[in-house]
Structure formats: structure tokens, C-alpha cells
N, C-alpha and C positions, 0 to 999 in steps of 0.2 A: 100785423103780419108784414114782414119785409122780405123781398126777394131781390137778388142782384145778379148781374151777369157782367163779366169782363170780356170785352171784344178785343181780339189780338190785333186787328187791323184798324187804323184810324179811319173814321168816317167824317164826311163833310156835308152830306146832304140831309135835310130834315126828314126825307122819306126813309133814309136808312135808320135814323133814330126811331122813327115810328115803327118800322119793320121789327127791329130787335125788341122794342117794348111790347109789341103785339105778340110776338113769339113767346116771350117770357110770361106774359099775361095768360095766354092760352094754355101754356104748360102747367100753370099752377092754379087756375081758376076752377073752383068746384061747382060752379053753376048757381051759387047763392047770390042774392043782390049785393051790390057793392056801394058803400056809402062814400068812399073817397079813394081816388086812384092818383098817385103822384109819380112823376118820372123825374129823376135827378141825374145829372152828369158829373163826372169827376175828370180831372186831368184835361181840362179844356184849354186849348191854345189857339192862337190865330193861325189860320191856314198858311199865310205867307211866311210864318216863322217856322213852319214844320219842314223837316227834311225827311225824305223817304229813303229807306234802306232798299237799295236795288237788289233784285233777285238775280241770281246767276243765270237763270234761263230766260228771263224776260227783260233784261236791261236794254236790249236792242230796241224794243218797242218804245221805251222811255227816251232813249237817245234820239229817235226819229222825231219826237215831239219837242225837243230842246229849242229849235228855232222858233216854234210857235210860242213857247213859254217866254223866250227873250223878247219877242215882238210885243206880247201882251204886257210884260213888265215895262218895256220902253214907253208904251202908250199910257200906262198908269202913272209913270213918273212924270210924263209931259202934261197929261190932262187930268190927273186925279184918279183915285181908287175906283170911282163909280163909272168910269168911262166904258168899261166892258162888264157886262153882267150875264149870268146864265139866263137862257130863255125861259119864259113862263107862258103857259097857255091855260086858258080857262075852259073847264069842262064841267058842265052841270053845276055851275056856281062855285066850284072849288078850283083853287090854283094847283097846278101840277108842274113838276119839273121834268 
């Protein structure tokens, strides 16, 4: 049995992928034991290569963040891609974002 879902908005966080997978699973699971569950993604691209279509009503919020984006890009160009990373915290033996 195969089920799929297309998400209209690009996602970049592993927790988002898990969320959409869990929702799809709960929607179609009939309560019987499962032997194998797989999750696949399509149309994957590097986040730095993505361009976001700005919304007419929220473009001002993105414009406010532009100096931050430029500073991060400058640091990555000077010191490498791994100089700035999203924060992780450990909780009950699991990593969370």
C-alpha cells in the first residue's frame, strides 16, 4: 500500500518532514501491525539554492531579515558553510531543534 502527499510550501527542518509523515500515517493506518514503513522525498534541493516567492502581505517581515541573511552569508563565505548552525538541545536522550 502506498500513500503520498504533496506539500505546497518548502520545508527545511527534519521535524517538519516527521510531522507530515506522521499525519499521513495516522490518516491511513487501520490499526493493524505494520511490517515496513518507508518515507521518501522528491524534488529535494539545497536550501541555499532555493528562492522564496514573497507574499504580498508578508514581504515586509522578510525584508527586515535581509541584513541578517547577508551577515550569515558573509560569515559562511569567509569561514565556511559550517560556521553557523541551528541550535540543538538534548531532551530525554533525543535531539530537538
